[in-house]
C-alpha positions as CSV (number, residue, x, y, z in Angstrom):
1,X,31.7,260.3,-109.3
2,X,28.7,258.1,-108.2
3,X,31.0,255.5,-106.8
4,X,32.9,258.0,-104.7
5,X,29.7,259.6,-103.3
6,X,28.3,256.2,-102.4
7,X,31.6,255.1,-100.8
8,X,31.6,258.3,-98.8
9,X,28.0,257.8,-97.6
10,X,28.8,254.2,-96.6
11,X,31.9,255.4,-94.7
12,X,29.8,258.1,-93.0
13,X,27.3,255.5,-92.0
14,X,30.0,253.4,-90.3
15,X,31.2,256.4,-88.4
16,X,27.7,257.3,-87.2
17,X,27.1,253.7,-86.1
18,X,30.4,253.6,-84.2
19,X,29.6,256.9,-82.5
20,X,26.2,255.7,-81.4
21,X,27.7,252.5,-80.0
22,X,30.2,254.5,-77.9
23,X,27.7,256.9,-76.5
24,X,25.2,254.2,-75.7
25,X,27.5,252.9,-72.9
26,X,29.2,255.9,-71.4
27,X,32.5,254.9,-69.7
28,X,34.0,257.2,-67.1
29,X,37.6,257.7,-68.3
30,X,39.0,257.9,-64.7
31,X,37.4,254.7,-63.4
32,X,36.9,252.8,-66.6
33,X,33.4,251.9,-65.4
34,X,30.1,252.4,-67.2
35,X,28.6,255.5,-65.7
36,X,25.4,257.3,-66.5
37,X,25.5,260.9,-65.1
38,X,23.6,264.1,-65.8
39,X,23.1,267.5,-64.3
40,X,19.5,268.6,-64.6
41,X,18.4,272.2,-64.1
42,X,15.1,272.3,-62.2
43,X,13.7,275.2,-60.2
44,X,13.6,274.7,-56.5
45,X,15.7,274.9,-53.3
46,X,18.0,272.1,-52.3
47,X,15.5,271.0,-49.7
48,X,12.5,271.2,-52.1
49,X,14.3,269.1,-54.8
50,X,15.4,266.6,-52.1
51,X,11.8,266.2,-50.9
52,X,10.6,265.7,-54.5
53,X,13.1,263.0,-55.0
54,X,11.9,261.2,-51.9
55,X,8.4,261.0,-53.4
56,X,9.9,259.7,-56.6
57,X,11.9,257.0,-54.6
58,X,8.7,255.9,-52.9
59,X,7.0,255.5,-56.3
60,X,9.9,253.9,-58.2
61,X,11.2,251.3,-55.8
62,X,9.1,248.7,-54.0
63,X,11.2,249.0,-50.8
64,X,12.8,252.5,-51.0
65,X,14.0,252.5,-47.4
66,X,16.0,249.3,-48.0
67,X,17.4,250.6,-51.3
68,X,18.8,253.8,-49.9
69,X,21.8,253.8,-47.6
70,X,22.0,257.6,-47.2
71,X,19.4,260.3,-47.2
72,X,21.0,263.5,-46.0
73,X,19.1,266.7,-46.5
74,X,21.9,268.8,-45.0
75,X,24.5,267.7,-47.6
76,X,21.8,267.3,-50.3
77,X,22.7,263.7,-51.1
78,X,20.9,260.4,-51.5
79,X,22.9,257.2,-52.0
80,X,21.6,253.8,-52.8
81,X,22.0,250.3,-54.3
82,X,19.6,248.3,-56.3
83,X,19.4,245.4,-58.7
84,X,17.4,244.3,-61.7
85,X,17.0,241.2,-63.8
86,X,18.4,240.8,-67.3
87,X,17.3,238.4,-69.9
88,X,18.5,236.7,-73.1
89,X,16.5,235.5,-76.0
90,X,17.1,231.9,-77.1
91,X,17.0,230.6,-80.7
92,X,13.2,230.0,-80.4
93,X,12.5,233.6,-79.3
94,X,12.0,232.7,-75.6
95,X,13.0,235.3,-73.0
96,X,15.2,233.6,-70.4
97,X,16.5,235.1,-67.2
98,X,20.3,235.5,-67.4
99,X,21.0,236.9,-63.9
100,X,20.9,240.1,-61.8
101,X,22.6,243.4,-62.3
102,X,23.5,245.3,-59.2
103,X,24.2,249.1,-59.4
104,X,24.8,252.1,-57.2
105,X,23.1,255.4,-57.6
106,X,23.6,258.8,-56.1
107,X,21.4,261.9,-56.4
108,X,22.9,265.3,-55.3
109,X,21.0,268.5,-54.9
110,X,21.9,272.2,-55.1
111,X,19.8,275.3,-55.6
112,X,17.9,275.0,-58.9
113,X,19.7,271.8,-60.1
114,X,20.4,268.2,-59.2
115,X,22.8,265.6,-60.5
116,X,22.2,261.8,-60.7
117,X,24.9,259.1,-61.2
118,X,24.3,255.5,-61.9
119,X,27.5,253.3,-61.8
120,X,29.3,250.3,-60.4
121,X,27.3,247.8,-62.4
122,X,28.0,244.2,-61.3
123,X,26.7,241.0,-62.9
124,X,25.6,238.9,-59.9
125,X,26.1,235.2,-60.5
126,X,28.3,232.7,-58.7
127,X,30.8,235.6,-58.6
128,X,30.3,239.3,-59.0
129,X,31.8,240.5,-62.3
130,X,32.0,244.1,-63.5
131,X,29.9,244.5,-66.6
132,X,32.6,246.5,-68.3
133,X,34.1,243.1,-69.3
134,X,31.3,242.8,-71.8
135,X,32.6,245.8,-73.7
136,X,35.7,243.8,-74.8
137,X,34.8,242.0,-78.0
138,X,38.3,240.5,-78.3
139,X,37.9,238.7,-75.0
140,X,38.3,234.9,-75.5
141,X,35.2,234.3,-73.5
142,X,33.2,236.8,-75.6
143,X,29.5,235.9,-75.9
144,X,27.2,237.6,-78.4
145,X,24.5,237.9,-75.6
146,X,26.7,240.4,-73.9
147,X,25.5,243.1,-76.3
148,X,21.9,242.3,-75.4
149,X,22.8,242.6,-71.7
150,X,24.5,245.9,-72.2
151,X,21.5,247.2,-74.1
152,X,19.3,246.2,-71.2
153,X,21.5,248.1,-68.8
154,X,21.4,251.2,-71.0
155,X,17.6,250.9,-71.4
156,X,17.2,250.6,-67.6
157,X,19.4,253.6,-67.0
158,X,17.4,255.7,-69.5
159,X,14.1,254.6,-68.0
160,X,15.4,255.4,-64.5
161,X,16.6,258.9,-65.4
162,X,13.5,259.7,-67.5
163,X,11.3,258.7,-64.5
164,X,13.3,260.8,-62.1
165,X,13.3,263.9,-64.4
166,X,9.6,263.6,-65.0
167,X,8.8,263.3,-61.3
168,X,11.2,266.1,-60.3
169,X,9.3,268.7,-62.3
170,X,7.4,271.2,-60.2
171,X,3.7,270.7,-60.1
172,X,1.7,273.5,-61.7
173,X,-0.5,275.0,-59.1
174,X,-4.1,274.8,-60.2
175,X,-6.3,277.9,-59.9
176,X,-9.6,277.3,-58.2
177,X,-12.5,277.1,-60.6
178,X,-14.6,280.1,-59.6
179,X,-18.0,280.3,-61.3
């Protein structure tokens, strides 16, 4: 009995680990690309949410005008491209630059909600390679560092979305201190 329970728990652990690996890198079934997307409910008009996101863009990116290719308040859409550096850790524990990851983002607005999408991740080296290649562990060119790179992409996407959601919240109006 003890053996069957422990076997079941070990099997359950493998299932949970496998599920967490899959959800860590969400792949769009239609495009086959890694895509982080979420619809966020937030009170405000389309225009109000659009304006809040512009403030966020100005805080998050060093050069927000260059990053965005479309800012259309009429359609409620912001489109842009950006890149960030990824690293690998050598055998001595040193953090070494591995290259740049380019990605596209889009933020769309409607009354009381907005949707963001991060996708089209490309590893920029001598050639531009889709990062989805790194998901294939049976690839003859597989490198164990690919997991570290994918983790950095997921971490960046989570930080990006957390920052956006935090800055999109409506500011609480302060009542004047009357005394």
